[in-house]
Phi, psi and omega in degrees: 000149179285165184311135174291134178271328185280143177307124180295323190294330180284347179259013188300331183246014183271141175296170173304312180302319174300317183304309189298310179301324179293316173296311178292329180298319175295322186285323180289314180298312179297339182087002174298327166249113189282152170306133183104338179296146173252130181270136181253129184300320182291322176293325182296307183306316174294321176301318182255013172050056168217171184286172181291326188304311170299327174288333168305307180306314182291321178305308181308317179300309179297329178293329180282340175264006179056028174279329177226171184229125189268123179227177181298319177287344179145197179262114181276120171295124184264313184091186177233127185259161179301327175292326170310309182299314177301321181292326172303308183289333175296320178292316176302325185290315182295323178294307194283338175289323177293317187289328175293332177296318177294321186295316181305345181261000181226171179295129193233003185295322178294318184302307181301323182297316182289322174296328177290329178283322174305322185289319177303315177299322174298327180289323181296314178307319175297312183310314179264008170056056182244091183297324189280326172285330164309315175301308182297321178286341174287319172290323172297322176306305182291326178291325181298317182296317185290323173286342179299339185262000177047054173254109191309300191292326178295313180306313183300320177300315180306303178305328174282342178269332188298313186305316185288312184302312184302313182293322174299310182297318182301311178299316190293317185294326180301319178293306185306312180310314179291318195251333188215054177304332188285332179298346183291338176295325179285326177300314177302314184297322175295312178300315177302325180290316180310304180307314175304318176301313181295315188293325183268340186079017188277106187287332169301316187287322182299315182293312188293323175290331170290322174300318179283331189279325191238052188293343176256020172261134177265161173056052180301310183289332170299314181290323180300322180287325173305312175297326180301314186294312179301318196280327177283331180292320175297304187303327179298342184258007184287000000 
């Protein structure tokens, strides 16, 4: 089997099916396995040195993420389009604006401490030019914010979104570390702005950080206002 794209150290507790799914996801999103290719269970089982059962499990997961399409002839690779990536960021933006509206109503000191520690780990990853560790900490940063409001359905949406998003971030960060390492000072500053916005409950800072973090997502203020109205609507029935 060719070199693994997904970090092996992240797979220590993963099942055989999960390991296959993680690696196939990376190969599809990276374009190493191109759209239109047909994946054979037998070939995959041989490549990954597993039985066909974990391969079937992995293909079901990738089908649920719409990266492949299961047909009689086999699993047809669909891939990840620019529109798919845009929609992933749309959902992230919706989630994080909603979460911030909930955060301003609860105690946030412990969350700020946790986020500050993660930010320091991101700085260390940049110092040692470790794109994989930076990606891990970046995803953890946002996941920590989302989990802090203890909202079951929001967490469920995040978990469904996370595998594809994580793979895309990992692949893009590896490229950026090689081609544009200087830009990470801006990324760190934006994460610091996130923390300041959460600590102070300052909506203007949060909108600014959203603009910088989702600079290719349109109509940030409109989405922000929508989430504010949704949050108020929910609260009015409490």
